[in-house]
OpenMM code with the backbone's topology and positions (N, CA, C; nanometers):
from openmm import Vec3, app, unit

residues = "MET LYS ARG ILE THR ARG THR HIS ALA ARG LEU ALA GLY GLY ALA ARG LEU THR MET ASP ARG SER GLY LEU VAL THR ALA ARG PRO LYS VAL ARG MET PRO VAL PHE PRO LEU ARG ILE VAL LEU HIS LEU VAL LEU GLY ALA LEU LEU LEU LYS ALA ALA LEU LEU ALA ALA MET GLY ALA GLY ALA TYR ASP GLU THR LEU GLN ALA LEU SER SER GLY SER MET PRO GLU ARG VAL GLY ALA VAL ILE MET THR VAL ASP PRO VAL THR GLU ILE LEU ALA ALA GLY MET ALA ARG ILE PHE".split()
positions = [
    Vec3(1.5517, 2.3235, 3.0486),
    Vec3(1.4137, 2.3654, 3.0366),
    Vec3(1.3563, 2.3247, 2.9006),
    Vec3(1.4403, 2.3293, 2.7979),
    Vec3(1.3952, 2.2947, 2.6643),
    Vec3(1.3533, 2.1471, 2.6582),
    Vec3(1.4285, 2.0603, 2.7249),
    Vec3(1.3977, 1.9179, 2.7269),
    Vec3(1.2654, 1.8923, 2.7977),
    Vec3(1.2398, 1.9627, 2.9055),
    Vec3(1.1143, 1.9458, 2.9799),
    Vec3(0.9963, 1.9909, 2.8954),
    Vec3(1.0120, 2.1014, 2.8259),
    Vec3(0.9045, 2.1524, 2.7398),
    Vec3(0.8758, 2.0540, 2.6267),
    Vec3(0.9794, 1.9984, 2.5664),
    Vec3(0.9617, 1.9025, 2.4574),
    Vec3(0.8931, 1.7756, 2.5081),
    Vec3(0.9325, 1.7256, 2.6236),
    Vec3(0.8706, 1.6061, 2.6816),
    Vec3(0.7251, 1.6329, 2.7165),
    Vec3(0.6977, 1.7506, 2.7708),
    Vec3(0.5600, 1.7862, 2.8056),
    Vec3(0.4725, 1.7912, 2.6799),
    Vec3(0.5253, 1.8459, 2.5724),
    Vec3(0.4493, 1.8536, 2.4472),
    Vec3(0.4213, 1.7136, 2.3924),
    Vec3(0.5184, 1.6236, 2.4020),
    Vec3(0.4979, 1.4876, 2.3552),
    Vec3(0.3956, 1.4133, 2.4408),
    Vec3(0.3973, 1.4370, 2.5706),
    Vec3(0.3027, 1.3706, 2.6602),
    Vec3(0.1619, 1.4267, 2.6480),
    Vec3(0.1488, 1.5475, 2.5949),
    Vec3(0.0161, 1.6076, 2.5791),
    Vec3(-0.0681, 1.5296, 2.4783),
    Vec3(-0.0033, 1.4590, 2.3859),
    Vec3(-0.0754, 1.3804, 2.2868),
    Vec3(-0.1235, 1.2467, 2.3397),
    Vec3(-0.0958, 1.2151, 2.4619),
    Vec3(-0.1363, 1.0883, 2.5209),
    Vec3(-0.0165, 1.0191, 2.5817),
    Vec3(-0.0400, 0.9527, 2.6926),
    Vec3(0.0703, 0.8878, 2.7623),
    Vec3(0.0314, 0.7464, 2.8017),
    Vec3(0.1332, 0.6654, 2.8164),
    Vec3(0.1169, 0.5287, 2.8640),
    Vec3(0.1983, 0.5187, 2.9921),
    Vec3(0.1348, 0.4738, 3.0965),
    Vec3(0.2030, 0.4637, 3.2256),
    Vec3(0.2649, 0.3259, 3.2416),
    Vec3(0.3905, 0.3242, 3.2841),
    Vec3(0.4593, 0.1986, 3.3089),
    Vec3(0.5226, 0.2026, 3.4473),
    Vec3(0.5356, 0.0857, 3.5074),
    Vec3(0.5983, 0.0769, 3.6389),
    Vec3(0.7238, -0.0082, 3.6262),
    Vec3(0.8358, 0.0444, 3.6759),
    Vec3(0.9587, -0.0330, 3.6693),
    Vec3(0.9707, -0.1231, 3.7918),
    Vec3(1.0816, -0.1926, 3.8055),
    Vec3(1.0991, -0.2902, 3.9137),
    Vec3(1.0966, -0.2261, 4.0520),
    Vec3(1.1408, -0.1028, 4.0597),
    Vec3(1.1447, -0.0377, 4.1904),
    Vec3(1.0101, 0.0217, 4.2305),
    Vec3(0.9111, 0.0175, 4.1402),
    Vec3(0.7792, 0.0692, 4.1712),
    Vec3(0.7576, 0.2118, 4.1237),
    Vec3(0.8548, 0.2698, 4.0547),
    Vec3(0.8414, 0.4058, 4.0037),
    Vec3(0.7534, 0.4045, 3.8796),
    Vec3(0.6480, 0.4860, 3.8807),
    Vec3(0.5569, 0.4961, 3.7677),
    Vec3(0.6042, 0.6106, 3.6798),
    Vec3(0.6259, 0.5804, 3.5523),
    Vec3(0.6698, 0.6832, 3.4583),
    Vec3(0.5723, 0.6905, 3.3422),
    Vec3(0.5587, 0.8090, 3.2871),
    Vec3(0.4707, 0.8302, 3.1720),
    Vec3(0.5565, 0.8343, 3.0463),
    Vec3(0.5172, 0.7572, 2.9484),
    Vec3(0.5860, 0.7561, 2.8199),
    Vec3(0.4857, 0.7957, 2.7120),
    Vec3(0.5303, 0.8725, 2.6132),
    Vec3(0.4370, 0.9138, 2.5077),
    Vec3(0.3846, 0.7938, 2.4299),
    Vec3(0.2561, 0.8013, 2.3895),
    Vec3(0.1986, 0.6961, 2.3076),
    Vec3(0.2578, 0.7045, 2.1684),
    Vec3(0.2798, 0.5887, 2.1104),
    Vec3(0.3301, 0.5838, 1.9739),
    Vec3(0.2116, 0.6068, 1.8811),
    Vec3(0.2248, 0.7044, 1.7952),
    Vec3(0.1152, 0.7381, 1.7047),
    Vec3(0.1399, 0.6812, 1.5670),
    Vec3(0.0322, 0.6451, 1.5039),
    Vec3(0.0395, 0.6025, 1.3652),
    Vec3(0.0535, 0.7259, 1.2784),
    Vec3(0.1236, 0.7152, 1.1669),
    Vec3(0.1327, 0.8304, 1.0783),
    Vec3(-0.0047, 0.8649, 1.0209),
    Vec3(-0.0239, 0.9902, 0.9893),
    Vec3(-0.1529, 1.0347, 0.9364),
    Vec3(-0.1792, 0.9681, 0.8017),
    Vec3(-0.0776, 0.9583, 0.7195),
    Vec3(-0.0909, 0.8956, 0.5891),
    Vec3(-0.0423, 0.7515, 0.5998),
    Vec3(-0.1301, 0.6533, 0.5874),
    Vec3(-0.0903, 0.5135, 0.6077),
    Vec3(-0.0126, 0.4592, 0.4869),
    Vec3(0.1153, 0.4850, 0.4835),
    Vec3(0.1993, 0.4471, 0.3709),
    Vec3(0.2020, 0.2961, 0.3498),
    Vec3(0.2033, 0.2207, 0.4569),
    Vec3(0.2094, 0.0755, 0.4459),
    Vec3(0.0859, 0.0201, 0.3750),
    Vec3(-0.0300, 0.0744, 0.4046),
    Vec3(-0.1536, 0.0282, 0.3410),
    Vec3(-0.1519, 0.0600, 0.1923),
    Vec3(-0.1065, 0.1796, 0.1578),
    Vec3(-0.0998, 0.2191, 0.0169),
    Vec3(-0.0028, 0.1283, -0.0591),
    Vec3(0.1110, 0.0967, 0.0011),
    Vec3(0.2070, 0.0088, -0.0647),
    Vec3(0.1491, -0.1315, -0.0853),
    Vec3(0.0731, -0.1808, 0.0120),
    Vec3(0.0090, -0.3117, -0.0039),
    Vec3(-0.0945, -0.3089, -0.1167),
    Vec3(-0.1689, -0.2008, -0.1281),
    Vec3(-0.2676, -0.1906, -0.2359),
    Vec3(-0.2007, -0.1858, -0.3728),
    Vec3(-0.0923, -0.1115, -0.3845),
    Vec3(-0.0204, -0.1030, -0.5122),
    Vec3(0.0385, -0.2390, -0.5474),
    Vec3(0.0975, -0.3073, -0.4509),
    Vec3(0.1528, -0.4397, -0.4767),
    Vec3(0.0428, -0.5384, -0.5163),
    Vec3(-0.0711, -0.5300, -0.4504),
    Vec3(-0.1834, -0.6163, -0.4858),
    Vec3(-0.2326, -0.5907, -0.6274),
    Vec3(-0.2393, -0.4631, -0.6666),
    Vec3(-0.2822, -0.4306, -0.8028),
    Vec3(-0.1826, -0.4830, -0.9057),
    Vec3(-0.0534, -0.4704, -0.8762),
    Vec3(0.0479, -0.5229, -0.9687),
    Vec3(0.0367, -0.6750, -0.9826),
    Vec3(0.0161, -0.7430, -0.8711),
    Vec3(0.0033, -0.8886, -0.8766),
    Vec3(-0.1237, -0.9308, -0.9508),
    Vec3(-0.2319, -0.8552, -0.9329),
    Vec3(-0.3558, -0.8853, -1.0052),
    Vec3(-0.3360, -0.8667, -1.1553),
    Vec3(-0.2735, -0.7566, -1.1938),
    Vec3(-0.2478, -0.7327, -1.3358),
    Vec3(-0.1612, -0.8433, -1.3942),
    Vec3(-0.0575, -0.8815, -1.3209),
    Vec3(0.0320, -0.9859, -1.3706),
    Vec3(-0.0400, -1.1196, -1.3820),
    Vec3(-0.1234, -1.1521, -1.2854),
    Vec3(-0.1976, -1.2786, -1.2909),
    Vec3(-0.2951, -1.2801, -1.4086),
    Vec3(-0.3631, -1.1692, -1.4308),
    Vec3(-0.4545, -1.1620, -1.5447),
    Vec3(-0.3787, -1.1728, -1.6763),
    Vec3(-0.2666, -1.1051, -1.6871),
    Vec3(-0.1871, -1.1096, -1.8093),
    Vec3(-0.1337, -1.2503, -1.8345),
    Vec3(-0.0885, -1.3171, -1.7297),
    Vec3(-0.0361, -1.4526, -1.7457),
    Vec3(-0.1464, -1.5514, -1.7803),
    Vec3(-0.2628, -1.5363, -1.7200),
    Vec3(-0.3726, -1.6308, -1.7435),
    Vec3(-0.4386, -1.6087, -1.8790),
    Vec3(-0.4575, -1.4824, -1.9188),
    Vec3(-0.5285, -1.4523, -2.0428),
    Vec3(-0.4383, -1.4558, -2.1655),
    Vec3(-0.3141, -1.4236, -2.1466),
    Vec3(-0.2250, -1.4089, -2.2616),
    Vec3(-0.2244, -1.2634, -2.3063),
    Vec3(-0.1190, -1.2246, -2.3746),
    Vec3(-0.1012, -1.0839, -2.4117),
    Vec3(-0.2084, -1.0364, -2.5102),
    Vec3(-0.2443, -1.1192, -2.6057),
    Vec3(-0.3424, -1.0783, -2.7064),
    Vec3(-0.4801, -1.0529, -2.6465),
    Vec3(-0.5293, -1.1467, -2.5693),
    Vec3(-0.6616, -1.1316, -2.5083),
    Vec3(-0.6623, -1.0165, -2.4072),
    Vec3(-0.5508, -0.9988, -2.3367),
    Vec3(-0.5422, -0.8893, -2.2393),
    Vec3(-0.5493, -0.7548, -2.3110),
    Vec3(-0.4769, -0.7428, -2.4234),
    Vec3(-0.4809, -0.6180, -2.5008),
    Vec3(-0.6201, -0.5910, -2.5576),
    Vec3(-0.6892, -0.6955, -2.6026),
    Vec3(-0.8255, -0.6782, -2.6529),
    Vec3(-0.9184, -0.6283, -2.5430),
    Vec3(-0.9028, -0.6824, -2.4238),
    Vec3(-0.9852, -0.6381, -2.3111),
    Vec3(-0.9561, -0.4930, -2.2765),
    Vec3(-0.8280, -0.4545, -2.2786),
    Vec3(-0.7931, -0.3148, -2.2520),
    Vec3(-0.8496, -0.2224, -2.3587),
    Vec3(-0.8492, -0.2664, -2.4847),
    Vec3(-0.9054, -0.1836, -2.5927),
    Vec3(-1.0556, -0.1649, -2.5725),
    Vec3(-1.1234, -0.2708, -2.5310),
    Vec3(-1.2670, -0.2607, -2.5056),
    Vec3(-1.2944, -0.1661, -2.3886),
    Vec3(-1.2114, -0.1736, -2.2843),
    Vec3(-1.2291, -0.0843, -2.1700),
    Vec3(-1.2010, 0.0607, -2.2076),
    Vec3(-1.1012, 0.0828, -2.2913),
    Vec3(-1.0640, 0.2203, -2.3250),
    Vec3(-1.1682, 0.2900, -2.4109),
    Vec3(-1.2587, 0.2148, -2.4726),
    Vec3(-1.3642, 0.2781, -2.5517),
    Vec3(-1.4961, 0.2869, -2.4749),
    Vec3(-1.4944, 0.2554, -2.3477),
    Vec3(-1.6156, 0.2561, -2.2667),
    Vec3(-1.6375, 0.3879, -2.1953),
    Vec3(-1.7089, 0.3806, -2.0835),
    Vec3(-1.7407, 0.4998, -2.0044),
    Vec3(-1.6163, 0.5485, -1.9307),
    Vec3(-1.6313, 0.6599, -1.8602),
    Vec3(-1.5169, 0.7194, -1.7914),
    Vec3(-1.4534, 0.6246, -1.6885),
    Vec3(-1.5303, 0.5574, -1.6017),
    Vec3(-1.4660, 0.4635, -1.5086),
    Vec3(-1.3934, 0.3497, -1.5804),
    Vec3(-1.4474, 0.3041, -1.6925),
    Vec3(-1.3817, 0.1981, -1.7676),
    Vec3(-1.2516, 0.2478, -1.8296),
    Vec3(-1.2496, 0.3720, -1.8769),
    Vec3(-1.1261, 0.4286, -1.9335),
    Vec3(-1.0193, 0.4445, -1.8258),
    Vec3(-1.0621, 0.4859, -1.7054),
    Vec3(-0.9664, 0.4979, -1.5947),
    Vec3(-0.9110, 0.3595, -1.5606),
    Vec3(-0.9972, 0.2591, -1.5583),
    Vec3(-0.9529, 0.1226, -1.5328),
    Vec3(-0.8559, 0.0743, -1.6391),
    Vec3(-0.8800, 0.1124, -1.7652),
    Vec3(-0.7895, 0.0728, -1.8729),
    Vec3(-0.6527, 0.1369, -1.8557),
    Vec3(-0.6492, 0.2610, -1.8124),
    Vec3(-0.5211, 0.3280, -1.7896),
    Vec3(-0.4463, 0.2612, -1.6744),
    Vec3(-0.5176, 0.2289, -1.5673),
    Vec3(-0.4538, 0.1646, -1.4524),
    Vec3(-0.4043, 0.0250, -1.4887),
    Vec3(-0.4792, -0.0463, -1.5694),
    Vec3(-0.4454, -0.1853, -1.6011),
    Vec3(-0.3522, -0.2007, -1.7210),
    Vec3(-0.2993, -0.0907, -1.7754),
    Vec3(-0.2045, -0.1042, -1.8863),
    Vec3(-0.0817, -0.1815, -1.8410),
    Vec3(-0.0214, -0.2479, -1.9362),
    Vec3(0.0937, -0.3325, -1.9058),
    Vec3(0.2178, -0.2441, -1.8900),
    Vec3(0.2863, -0.2615, -1.7782),
    Vec3(0.4106, -0.1900, -1.7526),
    Vec3(0.5223, -0.2933, -1.7380),
    Vec3(0.6472, -0.2476, -1.7337),
    Vec3(0.7585, -0.3437, -1.7268),
    Vec3(0.7535, -0.4368, -1.6045),
    Vec3(0.7122, -0.3845, -1.4905),
    Vec3(0.7058, -0.4686, -1.3705),
    Vec3(0.6001, -0.5770, -1.3880),
    Vec3(0.4869, -0.5405, -1.4472),
    Vec3(0.3810, -0.6373, -1.4712),
    Vec3(0.4276, -0.7455, -1.5676),
    Vec3(0.5019, -0.7072, -1.6708),
    Vec3(0.5523, -0.8063, -1.7666),
    Vec3(0.6470, -0.9059, -1.6992),
    Vec3(0.7336, -0.8550, -1.6128),
    Vec3(0.8280, -0.9427, -1.5433),
    Vec3(0.7535, -1.0398, -1.4513),
    Vec3(0.6568, -0.9860, -1.3756),
    Vec3(0.5794, -1.0721, -1.2857),
    Vec3(0.4965, -1.1733, -1.3638),
    Vec3(0.4389, -1.1304, -1.4760),
    Vec3(0.3566, -1.2210, -1.5572),
    Vec3(0.4415, -1.3309, -1.6177),
    Vec3(0.5651, -1.2989, -1.6570),
    Vec3(0.6530, -1.4027, -1.7113),
    Vec3(0.6822, -1.5087, -1.6057),
    Vec3(0.6993, -1.4651, -1.4815),
    Vec3(0.7208, -1.5612, -1.3734),
    Vec3(0.5965, -1.6420, -1.3421),
    Vec3(0.4797, -1.5782, -1.3520),
    Vec3(0.3543, -1.6485, -1.3231),
    Vec3(0.3098, -1.7368, -1.4380),
    Vec3(0.3593, -1.7129, -1.5583),
    Vec3(0.3171, -1.7923, -1.6743),
    Vec3(0.3523, -1.9388, -1.6557),
    Vec3(0.4571, -1.9660, -1.5805),
    Vec3(0.4942, -2.1055, -1.5541),
    Vec3(0.3882, -2.1761, -1.4695),
    Vec3(0.3201, -2.0977, -1.3839),
    Vec3(0.2171, -2.1550, -1.2964),
    Vec3(0.0889, -2.1816, -1.3731),
    Vec3(0.0501, -2.0862, -1.4588),
    Vec3(-0.0740, -2.0998, -1.5337),
    Vec3(-0.0452, -2.1801, -1.6554),
] * unit.nanometer
topology = app.Topology()
chain = topology.addChain("A")
for resn in residues:
    res = topology.addResidue(resn, chain)
    for name in ("N", "CA", "C"):
        topology.addAtom(name, app.Element.getBySymbol(name[0]), res)
């Protein structure tokens, strides 16, 4: 009985009907996406790291630091941007690899 109740609860969220070779139609629960899209967040973080590394490699460390100093003395959104764009160890490693390209 417990298995039937659990299956019924899963099917209440939506079902997909499939037919097997013998013609039996069965209902299978729909696969749901997680509420918090972790994959999208990870792609955004990776994109931000790559952007920081590309800017650091293209501008050089001195010019990048000057730009961060200018941002940190600006308005609140600029200060938040300066905190986000600070150089971290991962950015330094990626920038060293990208420096060969630029």
